[in-house]
N, CA, C and O of each residue as an XYZ file, in Angstrom:
504
protein
N     -34.779     61.291      3.043
C     -35.757     61.745      4.020
C     -35.763     63.278      4.044
O     -34.704     63.907      4.038
N     -36.935     63.861      4.070
C     -37.107     65.319      4.108
C     -36.744     65.847      5.486
O     -37.187     65.307      6.499
N     -35.941     66.901      5.524
C     -35.601     67.502      6.813
C     -36.717     68.451      7.248
O     -37.509     68.910      6.426
N     -36.770     68.733      8.525
C     -37.766     69.640      9.069
C     -37.346     71.075      8.810
O     -36.179     71.426      8.977
N     -38.298     71.903      8.402
C     -38.025     73.324      8.216
C     -39.308     74.101      8.447
O     -40.402     73.536      8.440
N     -39.164     75.381      8.649
C     -40.304     76.287      8.748
C     -40.175     77.254      7.590
O     -39.136     77.888      7.408
N     -41.246     77.363      6.804
C     -41.237     78.240      5.640
C     -42.389     79.227      5.765
O     -43.550     78.838      5.640
N     -42.088     80.494      6.008
C     -43.152     81.498      6.108
C     -43.940     81.586      4.800
O     -43.396     81.383      3.714
N     -45.232     81.894      4.929
C     -46.112     82.077      3.777
C     -46.664     83.497      3.864
O     -47.429     83.818      4.773
N     -46.273     84.342      2.916
C     -46.675     85.739      2.902
C     -47.853     85.919      1.953
O     -47.749     85.604      0.767
N     -48.963     86.418      2.461
C     -50.138     86.690      1.634
C     -50.210     88.184      1.385
O     -50.309     88.976      2.322
N     -50.161     88.565      0.114
C     -50.189     89.972     -0.271
C     -51.230     90.160     -1.371
O     -51.648     89.192     -2.006
N     -51.647     91.405     -1.596
C     -52.654     91.648     -2.621
C     -52.110     91.453     -4.019
O     -52.821     90.927     -4.875
N     -50.886     91.852     -4.287
C     -50.329     91.709     -5.615
C     -49.117     90.788     -5.569
O     -47.975     91.237     -5.476
N     -49.393     89.492     -5.636
C     -48.313     88.507     -5.542
C     -47.358     88.610     -6.720
O     -46.163     88.353     -6.567
N     -47.859     88.978     -7.888
C     -46.989     89.103     -9.058
C     -45.916     90.167     -8.813
O     -44.741     89.933     -9.097
N     -46.303     91.322     -8.292
C     -45.342     92.382     -7.969
C     -44.427     91.959     -6.829
O     -43.230     92.245     -6.859
N     -44.973     91.284     -5.829
C     -44.167     90.855     -4.680
C     -43.072     89.885     -5.120
O     -41.921     90.012     -4.701
N     -43.426     88.929     -5.955
C     -42.427     87.961     -6.436
C     -41.319     88.687     -7.185
O     -40.142     88.385     -6.990
N     -41.675     89.627     -8.030
C     -40.655     90.395     -8.757
C     -39.779     91.194     -7.803
O     -38.564     91.264     -7.989
N     -40.387     91.799     -6.777
C     -39.603     92.542     -5.791
C     -38.582     91.634     -5.111
O     -37.404     91.984     -5.037
N     -39.016     90.467     -4.609
C     -38.109     89.581     -3.882
C     -37.009     89.032     -4.791
O     -35.885     88.811     -4.340
N     -37.326     88.812     -6.058
C     -36.290     88.380     -6.999
C     -35.238     89.478     -7.167
O     -34.039     89.201     -7.140
N     -35.685     90.714     -7.340
C     -34.750     91.826     -7.533
C     -34.004     92.191     -6.254
O     -32.796     92.427     -6.286
N     -34.712     92.240     -5.137
C     -34.122     92.702     -3.881
C     -33.225     91.652     -3.233
O     -32.146     91.977     -2.737
N     -33.664     90.401     -3.234
C     -32.964     89.353     -2.484
C     -32.291     88.311     -3.379
O     -31.734     87.340     -2.866
N     -32.326     88.486     -4.702
C     -31.837     87.470     -5.642
C     -32.552     86.135     -5.446
O     -31.954     85.073     -5.617
N     -33.820     86.196     -5.089
C     -34.605     84.975     -4.883
C     -34.846     84.277     -6.220
O     -34.928     84.915     -7.270
N     -34.956     82.965     -6.151
C     -35.319     82.188     -7.340
C     -36.598     81.419     -7.045
O     -36.849     81.020     -5.908
N     -37.403     81.216     -8.080
C     -38.635     80.453     -7.932
C     -38.316     78.965     -7.919
O     -37.573     78.470     -8.767
N     -38.891     78.252     -6.936
C     -38.756     76.801     -6.904
C     -40.099     76.115     -7.120
O     -40.157     74.897     -7.283
N     -41.177     76.894     -7.121
C     -42.527     76.377     -7.374
C     -43.387     77.551     -7.798
O     -43.246     78.652     -7.266
N     -44.285     77.323     -8.758
C     -45.194     78.377     -9.217
C     -46.509     77.751     -9.641
O     -46.534     76.779    -10.396
N     -47.613     78.323     -9.143
C     -48.948     77.908     -9.531
C     -49.759     79.160     -9.811
O     -49.983     79.972     -8.913
N     -50.200     79.320    -11.050
C     -51.056     80.444    -11.415
C     -52.478     79.932    -11.580
O     -52.721     78.920    -12.237
N     -53.415     80.655    -10.968
C     -54.835     80.321    -11.071
C     -55.576     81.583    -11.498
O     -54.992     82.667    -11.495
N     -56.841     81.465    -11.862
C     -57.600     82.672    -12.192
C     -57.685     83.657    -11.017
O     -57.878     84.855    -11.228
N     -57.543     83.161     -9.791
C     -57.631     84.013     -8.607
C     -56.308     84.641     -8.213
O     -56.294     85.571     -7.407
N     -55.198     84.166     -8.753
C     -53.920     84.743     -8.363
C     -52.764     83.799     -8.567
O     -52.696     83.058     -9.547
N     -51.854     83.846     -7.611
C     -50.557     83.199     -7.768
C     -50.093     82.628     -6.436
O     -50.339     83.210     -5.379
N     -49.414     81.475     -6.498
C     -48.711     80.901     -5.348
C     -47.305     80.572     -5.830
O     -47.134     79.858     -6.818
N     -46.300     81.094     -5.133
C     -44.900     80.869     -5.518
C     -44.085     80.545     -4.273
O     -44.248     81.171     -3.226
N     -43.206     79.557     -4.405
C     -42.204     79.309     -3.369
C     -40.895     79.897     -3.896
O     -40.478     79.613     -5.018
N     -40.263     80.715     -3.068
C     -39.007     81.361     -3.428
C     -37.889     80.844     -2.539
O     -38.117     80.438     -1.399
N     -36.678     80.867     -3.078
C     -35.506     80.445     -2.328
C     -34.446     81.536     -2.407
O     -34.117     82.024     -3.489
N     -33.921     81.909     -1.253
C     -32.786     82.823     -1.175
C     -31.626     82.007     -0.622
O     -31.514     81.812      0.588
N     -30.771     81.536     -1.510
C     -29.626     80.699     -1.129
C     -30.055     79.517     -0.263
O     -29.366     79.159      0.692
N     -31.193     78.915     -0.599
C     -31.687     77.744      0.120
C     -32.696     78.041      1.216
O     -33.360     77.120      1.691
N     -32.835     79.288      1.632
C     -33.845     79.671      2.627
C     -35.144     79.938      1.864
O     -35.214     80.854      1.045
N     -36.162     79.136      2.138
C     -37.377     79.204      1.343
C     -38.534     79.877      2.074
O     -38.682     79.767      3.291
N     -39.359     80.585      1.276
C     -40.608     81.148      1.775
C     -41.595     81.202      0.626
O     -41.217     81.116     -0.542
N     -42.866     81.347      0.975
C     -43.951     81.327      0.003
C     -44.583     82.705     -0.105
O     -44.611     83.465      0.863
N     -45.087     83.019     -1.288
C     -45.818     84.254     -1.531
C     -47.071     83.890     -2.310
O     -47.011     83.138     -3.284
N     -48.212     84.430     -1.874
C     -49.446     84.193     -2.623
C     -50.322     85.428     -2.583
O     -50.163     86.302     -1.731
N     -51.239     85.479     -3.514
C     -52.190     86.573     -3.571
C     -52.651     86.811     -4.992
O     -52.252     86.112     -5.924
N     -53.493     87.802     -5.135
C     -54.054     88.134     -6.439
C     -53.135     89.036     -7.228
O     -51.923     89.074     -7.014
N     -53.745     89.762     -8.147
C     -52.956     90.678     -8.969
C     -53.496     92.096     -8.861
O     -53.437     92.863     -9.822
N     -54.023     92.444     -7.692
C     -54.540     93.786     -7.431
C     -53.372     94.756     -7.310
O     -52.466     94.550     -6.502
N     -53.396     95.816     -8.118
C     -52.302     96.783     -8.106
C     -52.432     97.837     -7.021
O     -51.612     98.754     -6.976
N     -53.425     97.749     -6.144
C     -53.618     98.730     -5.080
C     -53.397     98.054     -3.730
O     -54.359     97.619     -3.098
N     -52.119     97.958     -3.269
C     -51.824     97.225     -2.042
C     -52.073     97.996     -0.756
O     -51.709     97.504      0.312
N     -52.677     99.187     -0.803
C     -52.775    100.021      0.395
C     -53.539     99.339      1.527
O     -53.093     99.402      2.673
N     -54.664     98.696      1.255
C     -55.428     98.039      2.312
C     -54.650     96.872      2.899
O     -54.617     96.695      4.117
N     -54.021     96.070      2.033
C     -53.252     94.923      2.489
C     -52.053     95.375      3.308
O     -51.733     94.754      4.321
N     -51.391     96.431      2.894
C     -50.225     96.936      3.614
C     -50.606     97.349      5.025
O     -49.868     97.073      5.971
N     -51.737     98.001      5.176
C     -52.176     98.431      6.494
C     -52.420     97.220      7.396
O     -52.032     97.240      8.564
N     -53.056     96.167      6.877
C     -53.340     95.007      7.719
C     -52.057     94.264      8.082
O     -51.956     93.722      9.183
N     -51.069     94.227      7.174
C     -49.808     93.566      7.499
C     -49.085     94.280      8.629
O     -48.497     93.633      9.496
N     -49.121     95.613      8.629
C     -48.415     96.367      9.660
C     -49.046     96.154     11.026
O     -48.381     96.364     12.041
N     -50.296     95.747     11.086
C     -50.956     95.509     12.367
C     -50.616     94.133     12.929
O     -50.895     93.861     14.097
N     -50.027     93.273     12.128
C     -49.664     91.934     12.578
C     -48.324     91.971     13.306
O     -47.555     92.923     13.170
N     -48.062     90.935     14.072
C     -46.802     90.828     14.809
C     -45.822     89.955     14.040
O     -45.361     88.930     14.543
N     -45.510     90.367     12.823
C     -44.618     89.589     11.975
C     -43.448     90.463     11.542
O     -43.634     91.595     11.096
N     -42.262     89.932     11.676
C     -41.064     90.562     11.127
C     -40.205     89.440     10.576
O     -39.960     88.450     11.265
N     -39.754     89.582      9.361
C     -38.920     88.575      8.727
C     -37.457     88.904      9.016
O     -37.076     90.073      9.073
N     -36.638     87.859      9.200
C     -35.205     88.030      9.383
C     -34.522     87.242      8.266
O     -34.704     86.031      8.145
N     -33.738     87.944      7.458
C     -32.982     87.319      6.378
C     -31.517     87.319      6.798
O     -30.877     88.370      6.840
N     -30.988     86.131      7.110
C     -29.594     85.993      7.506
C     -28.756     86.058      6.231
O     -28.902     85.233      5.329
N     -27.889     87.043      6.179
C     -27.132     87.323      4.955
C     -25.736     87.791      5.346
O     -25.582     88.621      6.243
N     -24.711     87.253      4.667
C     -23.324     87.613      4.989
C     -22.989     89.058      4.660
O     -22.174     89.668      5.351
N     -23.593     89.619      3.628
C     -23.277     90.990      3.212
C     -24.558     91.823      3.209
O     -25.116     92.095      2.146
N     -25.029     92.229      4.395
C     -26.317     92.916      4.460
C     -26.337     94.256      3.726
O     -27.388     94.669      3.237
N     -25.202     94.938      3.640
C     -25.192     96.225      2.944
C     -25.635     96.080      1.486
O     -26.408     96.896      0.984
N     -25.146     95.048      0.819
C     -25.504     94.838     -0.589
C     -26.981     94.514     -0.727
O     -27.650     95.051     -1.611
N     -27.505     93.640      0.137
C     -28.913     93.247      0.041
C     -29.830     94.420      0.379
O     -30.850     94.612     -0.283
N     -29.485     95.199      1.390
C     -30.296     96.371      1.737
C     -30.280     97.371      0.585
O     -31.321     97.920      0.225
N     -29.108     97.611      0.008
C     -29.004     98.548     -1.112
C     -29.867     98.082     -2.288
O     -30.598     98.878     -2.877
N     -29.781     96.796     -2.627
C     -30.581     96.236     -3.721
C     -32.073     96.346     -3.411
O     -32.878     96.624     -4.301
N     -32.436     96.130     -2.153
C     -33.838     96.223     -1.733
C     -34.365     97.638     -1.896
O     -35.486     97.836     -2.364
N     -33.559     98.623     -1.511
C     -33.963    100.025     -1.651
C     -34.119    100.383     -3.128
O     -35.051    101.096     -3.498
N     -33.222     99.899     -3.959
C     -33.315    100.153     -5.399
C     -34.557     99.495     -5.997
O     -35.106     99.983     -6.985
N     -35.001     98.385     -5.397
C     -36.176     97.665     -5.897
C     -37.486     98.241     -5.369
O     -38.563     97.800     -5.772
N     -37.404     99.236     -4.457
C     -38.615     99.898     -3.989
C     -38.911     99.806     -2.510
O     -39.969    100.254     -2.068
N     -38.002     99.237     -1.729
C     -38.198     99.165     -0.277
C     -37.917    100.524      0.363
O     -37.318    101.408     -0.249
N     -38.364    100.662      1.605
C     -38.113    101.859      2.401
C     -37.193    101.465      3.559
O     -37.417    100.448      4.216
N     -36.161    102.271      3.805
C     -35.238    101.973      4.892
C     -35.857    102.361      6.226
O     -36.313    103.491      6.404
N     -35.870    101.420      7.159
C     -36.326    101.689      8.525
C     -35.115    102.113      9.359
O     -35.170    103.123     10.061
N     -34.024    101.347      9.286
C     -32.750    101.801      9.845
C     -31.613    101.164      9.052
O     -31.734    100.040      8.565
N     -30.493    101.906      8.927
C     -29.372    101.419      8.106
C     -28.631    100.278      8.795
O     -28.788    100.047      9.994
N     -27.831     99.582      8.020
C     -27.019     98.488      8.555
C     -26.028     99.047      9.570
O     -25.323    100.021      9.306
N     -25.992     98.419     10.719
C     -25.066     98.784     11.779
C     -24.856     97.589     12.694
O     -25.465     96.537     12.496
N     -24.007     97.746     13.682
C     -23.757     96.666     14.647
C     -24.287     97.055     16.012
O     -23.971     98.117     16.548
N     -25.107     96.162     16.562
C     -25.684     96.394     17.876
C     -26.217     95.070     18.422
O     -26.745     94.256     17.665
N     -26.084     94.857     19.701
C     -26.629     93.686     20.387
C     -26.138     92.375     19.774
O     -26.881     91.394     19.733
N     -24.893     92.354     19.299
C     -24.328     91.131     18.746
C     -24.736     90.823     17.317
O     -24.498     89.717     16.831
N     -25.348     91.784     16.637
C     -25.778     91.585     15.248
C     -25.286     92.719     14.378
O     -25.161     93.856     14.833
N     -25.008     92.408     13.130
C     -24.798     93.413     12.093
C     -26.016     93.303     11.188
O     -26.186     92.307     10.486
N     -26.873     94.342     11.207
C     -28.080     94.268     10.401
C     -28.702     95.632     10.189
O     -28.396     96.603     10.882
N     -29.585     95.668      9.209
C     -30.408     96.837      8.931
C     -31.838     96.366      8.745
O     -32.097     95.168      8.637
N     -32.765     97.312      8.708
C     -34.173     96.929      8.529
C     -34.782     97.743      7.394
O     -34.561     98.948      7.267
N     -35.567     97.027      6.565
C     -36.316     97.665      5.488
C     -37.795     97.308      5.626
O     -38.158     96.331      6.281
N     -38.635     98.122      4.995
C     -40.038     97.764      4.814
C     -40.232     97.537      3.321
O     -39.959     98.424      2.512
N     -40.700     96.355      2.959
C     -40.899     96.087      1.541
C     -42.145     96.826      1.048
O     -42.906     97.343      1.866
N     -42.370     96.887     -0.253
C     -43.515     97.630     -0.783
C     -44.871     97.068     -0.361
O     -45.905     97.665     -0.657
N     -44.875     95.927      0.327
C     -46.114     95.266      0.727
C     -46.363     95.367      2.221
O     -47.288     94.748      2.749
N     -45.515     96.168      2.917
C     -45.728     96.456      4.328
C     -44.998     95.557      5.302
O     -45.096     95.764      6.512
N     -44.268     94.563      4.815
C     -43.537     93.669      5.709
C     -42.167     94.241      6.049
O     -41.487     94.804      5.191
N     -41.770     94.090      7.309
C     -40.444     94.505      7.737
C     -39.494     93.327      7.663
O     -39.816     92.218      8.090
N     -38.305     93.590      7.108
C     -37.259     92.592      6.980
C     -36.009     93.115      7.674
O     -35.512     94.192      7.344
N     -35.499     92.346      8.640
C     -34.190     92.634      9.214
C     -33.207     91.786      8.438
O     -33.377     90.572      8.316
N     -32.170     92.434      7.911
C     -31.227     91.768      7.021
C     -29.839     91.881      7.622
O     -29.328     92.987      7.795
N     -29.226     90.755      7.943
C     -27.898     90.779      8.526
C     -27.488     89.436      9.082
O     -27.984     88.391      8.663
N     -26.565     89.483     10.042
C     -26.044     88.246     10.621
C     -25.494     88.514     12.020
O     -25.159     89.650     12.358
N     -25.404     87.448     12.836
C     -24.780     87.617     14.153
C     -23.301     87.935     13.977
O     -22.658     87.444     13.049
N     -22.773     88.749     14.864
C     -21.351     89.067     14.850
C     -20.665     88.092     15.793
O     -20.978     88.018     16.981
N     -19.734     87.359     15.239
C     -19.038     86.329     16.043
C     -17.797     86.869     16.687
O     -17.100     86.140     17.392
């Protein structure tokens, strides 16, 4: 029997670049891929946490990035070693919003990916 889960679906202008970014930054692996003349749909898994990415292959994400920043969406990636993931994300092209630190019962940092989405990366401090 399939368990219940929620899997975010991220729509970006250049899904091909986004998939490569998430693979490099988060060590994501593809679990599903559909290429069409209009673009790409991919399901990615980060240690079993799955999300979807879709979009065309437009290399000019500026308009899409602006619209994403106007939305009320922030992704949270629960990760045991946030320093490593944040460092890898920055090397892959992300921008640091704030460095990894401990506050409010969490150890986490925040990045903005090249597509305008903010990711908080860390874990609760027990």
